[in-house]
MOPAC internal coordinates of N, CA, C and O (Angstrom, degrees):
PM7 1SCF
backbone

  N    0.0000 0     0.00 0     0.00 0    0    0    0
  C    1.3371 1     0.00 0     0.00 0    1    0    0
  C    1.5606 1   113.59 1     0.00 0    2    1    0
  O    1.2310 1   119.49 1   -46.95 1    3    2    1
  N    1.2953 1   118.59 1   133.05 1    3    2    1
  C    1.4299 1   125.25 1  -175.32 1    5    3    2
  C    1.4180 1   109.82 1   -74.56 1    6    5    3
  O    1.2310 1   119.70 1   -14.47 1    7    6    5
  N    1.3573 1   118.17 1   165.53 1    7    6    5
  C    1.5236 1   125.47 1   176.16 1    9    7    6
  C    1.5376 1   108.20 1   -59.46 1   10    9    7
  O    1.2310 1   118.79 1   132.25 1   11   10    9
  N    1.4187 1   119.92 1   -47.75 1   11   10    9
  C    1.4013 1   124.89 1  -178.98 1   13   11   10
  C    1.5034 1   110.28 1   -60.37 1   14   13   11
  O    1.2310 1   120.12 1   137.81 1   15   14   13
  N    1.3198 1   117.37 1   -42.19 1   15   14   13
  C    1.4880 1   118.27 1  -178.15 1   17   15   14
  C    1.5448 1   108.85 1   -66.66 1   18   17   15
  O    1.2310 1   119.21 1   143.40 1   19   18   17
  N    1.3465 1   119.12 1   -36.60 1   19   18   17
  C    1.4474 1   118.54 1  -177.86 1   21   19   18
  C    1.5340 1   108.52 1   -73.58 1   22   21   19
  O    1.2310 1   118.29 1   147.18 1   23   22   21
  N    1.4040 1   120.87 1   -32.82 1   23   22   21
  C    1.4019 1   122.58 1   175.34 1   25   23   22
  C    1.5644 1   112.84 1   -63.34 1   26   25   23
  O    1.2310 1   121.86 1   139.19 1   27   26   25
  N    1.3951 1   114.04 1   -40.81 1   27   26   25
  C    1.4552 1   115.96 1   175.40 1   29   27   26
  C    1.4846 1   112.32 1   -65.86 1   30   29   27
  O    1.2310 1   120.31 1   138.20 1   31   30   29
  N    1.3220 1   117.01 1   -41.80 1   31   30   29
  C    1.4170 1   116.49 1   177.32 1   33   31   30
  C    1.5057 1   115.91 1   -56.85 1   34   33   31
  O    1.2310 1   123.38 1   134.69 1   35   34   33
  N    1.3524 1   111.13 1   -45.31 1   35   34   33
  C    1.4990 1   112.91 1   174.59 1   37   35   34
  C    1.4215 1   115.84 1   -62.50 1   38   37   35
  O    1.2310 1   118.36 1   146.73 1   39   38   37
  N    1.3681 1   120.74 1   -33.27 1   39   38   37
  C    1.5379 1   121.95 1  -173.92 1   41   39   38
  C    1.5470 1   106.54 1   -85.49 1   42   41   39
  O    1.2310 1   118.19 1   158.49 1   43   42   41
  N    1.3035 1   121.05 1   -21.51 1   43   42   41
  C    1.5598 1   123.21 1  -165.06 1   45   43   42
  C    1.6404 1   107.10 1   -58.40 1   46   45   43
  O    1.2310 1   117.30 1   137.53 1   47   46   45
  N    1.2745 1   122.74 1   -42.47 1   47   46   45
  C    1.5089 1   119.77 1   178.95 1   49   47   46
  C    1.5404 1   113.29 1   -56.30 1   50   49   47
  O    1.2310 1   120.70 1   140.25 1   51   50   49
  N    1.2746 1   116.28 1   -39.75 1   51   50   49
  C    1.5273 1   121.37 1  -178.74 1   53   51   50
  C    1.5017 1   107.57 1   -70.44 1   54   53   51
  O    1.2310 1   117.56 1   157.64 1   55   54   53
  N    1.2845 1   122.25 1   -22.36 1   55   54   53
  C    1.3909 1   121.09 1  -177.44 1   57   55   54
  C    1.5054 1   116.19 1   -94.01 1   58   57   55
  O    1.2310 1   119.41 1   171.10 1   59   58   57
  N    1.2829 1   118.72 1    -8.90 1   59   58   57
  C    1.4339 1   124.73 1  -177.12 1   61   59   58
  C    1.5371 1   111.35 1   -51.61 1   62   61   59
  O    1.2310 1   118.63 1   -55.17 1   63   62   61
  N    1.1966 1   120.21 1   124.83 1   63   62   61
  C    1.5001 1   125.12 1   171.21 1   65   63   62
  C    1.4955 1   113.95 1    84.01 1   66   65   63
  O    1.2310 1   120.06 1  -179.69 1   67   66   65
  N    1.4129 1   117.48 1     0.31 1   67   66   65
  C    1.4884 1   118.41 1  -177.74 1   69   67   66
  C    1.5649 1   104.36 1   -98.84 1   70   69   67
  O    1.2310 1   121.03 1   -25.95 1   71   70   69
  N    1.3424 1   115.63 1   154.05 1   71   70   69
  C    1.3177 1   125.97 1  -176.82 1   73   71   70
  C    1.5374 1   111.91 1  -121.75 1   74   73   71
  O    1.2310 1   122.10 1   -34.62 1   75   74   73
  N    1.3946 1   113.59 1   145.38 1   75   74   73
  C    1.4243 1   116.38 1   178.80 1   77   75   74
  C    1.5211 1   108.29 1   -75.11 1   78   77   75
  O    1.2310 1   119.80 1   -50.96 1   79   78   77
  N    1.4069 1   117.99 1   129.04 1   79   78   77
  C    1.5367 1   120.95 1   177.23 1   81   79   78
  C    1.4721 1   109.74 1   -96.00 1   82   81   79
  O    1.2310 1   120.82 1   143.82 1   83   82   81
  N    1.3345 1   116.03 1   -36.18 1   83   82   81
  C    1.5246 1   114.53 1  -177.18 1   85   83   82
  C    1.4934 1   106.48 1  -154.41 1   86   85   83
  O    1.2310 1   118.65 1   -26.97 1   87   86   85
  N    1.3389 1   120.17 1   153.03 1   87   86   85
  C    1.4364 1   127.04 1   171.58 1   89   87   86
  C    1.5372 1   106.64 1  -134.21 1   90   89   87
  O    1.2310 1   121.78 1   -43.12 1   91   90   89
  N    1.3029 1   114.20 1   136.88 1   91   90   89
  C    1.4665 1   119.12 1   175.81 1   93   91   90
  C    1.5362 1   105.42 1  -129.78 1   94   93   91
  O    1.2310 1   121.48 1   -47.53 1   95   94   93
  N    1.3898 1   114.78 1   132.47 1   95   94   93
  C    1.4419 1   118.56 1  -178.99 1   97   95   94
  C    1.4917 1   105.32 1  -126.64 1   98   97   95
  O    1.2310 1   120.76 1   -57.78 1   99   98   97
  N    1.3033 1   116.16 1   122.22 1   99   98   97
  C    1.6287 1   121.79 1   176.99 1  101   99   98
  C    1.4152 1   104.51 1  -110.82 1  102  101   99
  O    1.2310 1   121.43 1    13.50 1  103  102  101
  N    1.3614 1   114.87 1  -166.50 1  103  102  101
  C    1.3669 1   122.62 1  -169.81 1  105  103  102
  C    1.4353 1   111.53 1   -67.68 1  106  105  103
  O    1.2310 1   120.92 1   145.53 1  107  106  105
  N    1.4698 1   115.85 1   -34.47 1  107  106  105
  C    1.4573 1   121.47 1   179.66 1  109  107  106
  C    1.4822 1   111.11 1  -130.83 1  110  109  107
  O    1.2310 1   115.05 1   163.26 1  111  110  109
  N    1.2607 1   127.00 1   -16.74 1  111  110  109
  C    1.3933 1   129.56 1   179.93 1  113  111  110
  C    1.4671 1   115.14 1  -109.54 1  114  113  111
  O    1.2310 1   122.41 1   -38.35 1  115  114  113
  N    1.3316 1   112.98 1   141.65 1  115  114  113
  C    1.5470 1   119.92 1   170.26 1  117  115  114
  C    1.4589 1   109.77 1  -123.67 1  118  117  115
  O    1.2310 1   120.59 1   -45.22 1  119  118  117
  N    1.3451 1   116.48 1   134.78 1  119  118  117
  C    1.4617 1   120.68 1   177.70 1  121  119  118
  C    1.4957 1   109.37 1  -128.82 1  122  121  119
  O    1.2310 1   120.37 1   -37.15 1  123  122  121
  N    1.3302 1   116.90 1   142.85 1  123  122  121
  C    1.4749 1   122.82 1  -178.70 1  125  123  122
  C    1.5464 1   105.97 1  -132.10 1  126  125  123
  O    1.2310 1   119.88 1   -49.75 1  127  126  125
  N    1.3125 1   117.83 1   130.25 1  127  126  125
  C    1.4151 1   125.59 1   179.13 1  129  127  126
  C    1.5058 1   104.97 1  -111.80 1  130  129  127
  O    1.2310 1   120.31 1   -53.58 1  131  130  129
  N    1.3022 1   117.02 1   126.42 1  131  130  129
  C    1.4511 1   124.50 1   176.86 1  133  131  130
  C    1.5784 1   108.64 1   -93.07 1  134  133  131
  O    1.2310 1   122.02 1   -22.11 1  135  134  133
  N    1.3522 1   113.74 1   157.89 1  135  134  133
  C    1.4628 1   119.45 1  -175.48 1  137  135  134
  C    1.5457 1   108.66 1   -66.25 1  138  137  135
  O    1.2310 1   119.18 1   162.01 1  139  138  137
  N    1.3047 1   119.17 1   -17.99 1  139  138  137
  C    1.4828 1   127.04 1   176.17 1  141  139  138
  C    1.5347 1   111.48 1   -72.43 1  142  141  139
  O    1.2310 1   119.49 1   168.71 1  143  142  141
  N    1.2685 1   118.58 1   -11.29 1  143  142  141
  C    1.4603 1   125.04 1  -171.66 1  145  143  142
  C    1.5307 1   114.21 1    88.24 1  146  145  143
  O    1.2310 1   118.48 1   176.89 1  147  146  145
  N    1.4005 1   120.49 1    -3.11 1  147  146  145
  C    1.4180 1   122.49 1   174.28 1  149  147  146
  C    1.4825 1   109.51 1   -70.72 1  150  149  147
  O    1.2310 1   122.27 1   -33.92 1  151  150  149
  N    1.4104 1   113.25 1   146.08 1  151  150  149
  C    1.4404 1   118.95 1   176.20 1  153  151  150
  C    1.4543 1   114.37 1  -125.82 1  154  153  151
  O    1.2310 1   117.55 1   -36.66 1  155  154  153
  N    1.2921 1   122.27 1   143.34 1  155  154  153
  C    1.4526 1   122.07 1   171.54 1  157  155  154
  C    1.5712 1   109.40 1  -131.46 1  158  157  155
  O    1.2310 1   120.54 1   -26.81 1  159  158  157
  N    1.3243 1   116.58 1   153.19 1  159  158  157
  C    1.3604 1   121.72 1  -179.17 1  161  159  158
  C    1.5833 1   108.81 1  -140.38 1  162  161  159
  O    1.2310 1   121.16 1   -29.36 1  163  162  161
  N    1.2853 1   115.39 1   150.64 1  163  162  161
  C    1.4095 1   125.21 1   177.79 1  165  163  162
  C    1.5113 1   114.19 1  -141.45 1  166  165  163
  O    1.2310 1   121.02 1   -34.92 1  167  166  165
  N    1.3985 1   115.65 1   145.08 1  167  166  165
  C    1.4127 1   119.75 1   177.03 1  169  167  166
  C    1.5174 1   108.99 1  -100.09 1  170  169  167
  O    1.2310 1   122.78 1   -47.69 1  171  170  169
  N    1.3659 1   112.29 1   132.31 1  171  170  169
  C    1.4132 1   118.28 1   176.53 1  173  171  170
  C    1.5414 1   115.45 1  -102.20 1  174  173  171
  O    1.2310 1   121.46 1   -60.61 1  175  174  173
  N    1.2977 1   114.82 1   119.39 1  175  174  173
  C    1.4118 1   121.23 1  -170.89 1  177  175  174
  C    1.5475 1   108.55 1   -69.84 1  178  177  175
  O    1.2310 1   118.38 1   -35.05 1  179  178  177
  N    1.4491 1   120.69 1   144.95 1  179  178  177
  C    1.3834 1   117.17 1   178.81 1  181  179  178
  C    1.5356 1   116.45 1   -62.54 1  182  181  179
  O    1.2310 1   121.88 1   -45.22 1  183  182  181
  N    1.3165 1   114.01 1   134.78 1  183  182  181
  C    1.4617 1   118.17 1  -176.64 1  185  183  182
  C    1.5538 1   114.37 1    95.54 1  186  185  183
  O    1.2310 1   120.65 1   175.73 1  187  186  185
  N    1.3503 1   116.36 1    -4.27 1  187  186  185
  C    1.4182 1   119.04 1   173.78 1  189  187  186
  C    1.4197 1   113.02 1   -74.01 1  190  189  187
  O    1.2310 1   118.66 1   -21.44 1  191  190  189
  N    1.4147 1   120.16 1   158.56 1  191  190  189
  C    1.4520 1   119.32 1  -177.92 1  193  191  190
  C    1.5590 1   111.53 1   -72.46 1  194  193  191
  O    1.2310 1   122.56 1   -28.00 1  195  194  193
  N    1.3032 1   112.70 1   152.00 1  195  194  193
  C    1.5542 1   117.29 1   179.53 1  197  195  194
  C    1.5352 1   108.95 1   -78.57 1  198  197  195
  O    1.2310 1   123.59 1   -26.45 1  199  198  197
  N    1.3159 1   110.71 1   153.55 1  199  198  197
  C    1.4643 1   123.16 1   171.76 1  201  199  198
  C    1.4840 1   112.43 1   -83.40 1  202  201  199
  O    1.2310 1   118.65 1   -21.90 1  203  202  201
  N    1.3492 1   120.17 1   158.10 1  203  202  201
  C    1.4599 1   122.68 1   174.45 1  205  203  202
  C    1.5638 1   109.96 1   -61.33 1  206  205  203
  O    1.2310 1   121.60 1   -12.32 1  207  206  205
  N    1.2882 1   114.54 1   167.68 1  207  206  205
  C    1.4937 1   121.55 1   177.05 1  209  207  206
  C    1.5596 1   112.11 1   -55.86 1  210  209  207
  O    1.2310 1   121.31 1   -59.67 1  211  210  209
  N    1.2630 1   115.10 1   120.33 1  211  210  209
  C    1.5323 1   117.06 1  -173.09 1  213  211  210
  C    1.4642 1   116.06 1   -61.79 1  214  213  211
  O    1.2310 1   119.47 1   151.53 1  215  214  213
  N    1.3231 1   118.62 1   -28.47 1  215  214  213
  C    1.4874 1   119.69 1  -175.94 1  217  215  214
  C    1.5094 1   110.91 1   -63.87 1  218  217  215
  O    1.2310 1   120.12 1   160.00 1  219  218  217
  N    1.2595 1   117.39 1   -20.00 1  219  218  217
  C    1.4852 1   119.47 1   177.25 1  221  219  218
  C    1.5380 1   113.70 1   -76.04 1  222  221  219
  O    1.2310 1   120.56 1   172.98 1  223  222  221
  N    1.4062 1   116.54 1    -7.02 1  223  222  221
  C    1.4305 1   121.06 1   178.72 1  225  223  222
  C    1.5871 1   108.50 1  -102.59 1  226  225  223
  O    1.2310 1   119.58 1   156.26 1  227  226  225
  N    1.2447 1   118.41 1   -23.74 1  227  226  225
  C    1.5421 1   121.07 1  -175.84 1  229  227  226
  C    1.5964 1   109.60 1   -55.45 1  230  229  227
  O    1.2310 1   121.32 1   -43.32 1  231  230  229
  N    1.3024 1   115.08 1   136.68 1  231  230  229
  C    1.4309 1   123.78 1   179.79 1  233  231  230
  C    1.5493 1   116.83 1    59.88 1  234  233  231
  O    1.2310 1   122.73 1  -156.78 1  235  234  233
  N    1.3049 1   112.38 1    23.22 1  235  234  233
  C    1.5104 1   116.04 1   176.41 1  237  235  234
  C    1.5575 1   105.94 1  -110.21 1  238  237  235
  O    1.2310 1   121.98 1   -13.32 1  239  238  237
  N    1.3258 1   113.81 1   166.68 1  239  238  237
  C    1.4840 1   117.94 1   177.27 1  241  239  238
  C    1.4580 1   109.44 1   -66.06 1  242  241  239
  O    1.2310 1   117.92 1   -19.97 1  243  242  241
  N    1.2715 1   121.57 1   160.03 1  243  242  241
  C    1.3209 1   129.84 1  -176.53 1  245  243  242
  C    1.5958 1   110.09 1   -66.21 1  246  245  243
  O    1.2310 1   120.95 1   153.49 1  247  246  245
  N    1.3177 1   115.79 1   -26.51 1  247  246  245
  C    1.4110 1   120.31 1   177.42 1  249  247  246
  C    1.5200 1   112.19 1   -64.15 1  250  249  247
  O    1.2310 1   122.18 1   156.34 1  251  250  249
  N    1.2964 1   113.43 1   -23.66 1  251  250  249
  C    1.5315 1   115.34 1   179.27 1  253  251  250
  C    1.5005 1   112.94 1   -71.31 1  254  253  251
  O    1.2310 1   119.98 1   159.56 1  255  254  253
  N    1.2819 1   117.64 1   -20.44 1  255  254  253
  C    1.4439 1   119.69 1   174.98 1  257  255  254
  C    1.5321 1   116.60 1   -85.33 1  258  257  255
  O    1.2310 1   120.73 1   158.09 1  259  258  257
  N    1.2117 1   116.21 1   -21.91 1  259  258  257
  C    1.4483 1   124.40 1  -175.64 1  261  259  258
  C    1.5778 1   110.93 1   -50.26 1  262  261  259
  O    1.2310 1   118.04 1   124.12 1  263  262  261
  N    1.4306 1   121.34 1   -55.88 1  263  262  261
  C    1.4813 1   118.26 1  -172.98 1  265  263  262
  C    1.4574 1   112.26 1   -56.00 1  266  265  263
  O    1.2310 1   115.87 1   138.32 1  267  266  265
  N    1.3294 1   125.45 1   -41.68 1  267  266  265
  C    1.4995 1   116.07 1   178.32 1  269  267  266
  C    1.3970 1   117.98 1   -87.83 1  270  269  267
  O    1.2310 1   120.63 1  -178.60 1  271  270  269
  N    1.3942 1   116.41 1     1.40 1  271  270  269
  C    1.4753 1   117.71 1   176.96 1  273  271  270
  C    1.5088 1   117.42 1   -81.53 1  274  273  271
  O    1.2310 1   121.64 1   150.26 1  275  274  273
  N    1.3745 1   114.46 1   -29.74 1  275  274  273
  C    1.4008 1   115.24 1  -178.77 1  277  275  274
  C    1.5703 1   115.29 1  -132.31 1  278  277  275
  O    1.2310 1   117.91 1  -179.51 1  279  278  277
  N    1.3388 1   121.59 1     0.49 1  279  278  277
  C    1.4470 1   119.39 1   177.69 1  281  279  278
  C    1.4697 1   106.46 1   -96.25 1  282  281  279
  O    1.2310 1   122.77 1   -34.07 1  283  282  281
  N    1.2055 1   112.30 1   145.93 1  283  282  281
  C    1.4473 1   122.92 1   175.38 1  285  283  282
  C    1.5567 1   111.58 1   -81.64 1  286  285  283
  O    1.2310 1   118.44 1   -45.13 1  287  286  285
  N    1.3166 1   120.59 1   134.87 1  287  286  285
  C    1.3651 1   121.90 1  -176.24 1  289  287  286
  C    1.5776 1   114.44 1  -102.27 1  290  289  287
  O    1.2310 1   120.10 1   180.00 1  291  290  289

């Protein structure tokens, strides 16, 4: 199991039942706002792969974001 998979496994219980309210993707920063008001941000290093279109994640359960957050494409 990779480090990212272990991190997701540890975070999954806290995400249960929450939905993504908004996603913002900039040139180097990614922000996610959950319907509970919680917010998370991540820094994308230059040259890393791009994420899918963020609008496809809005108002979906947090489990919908998991596949592209830690799997290598």
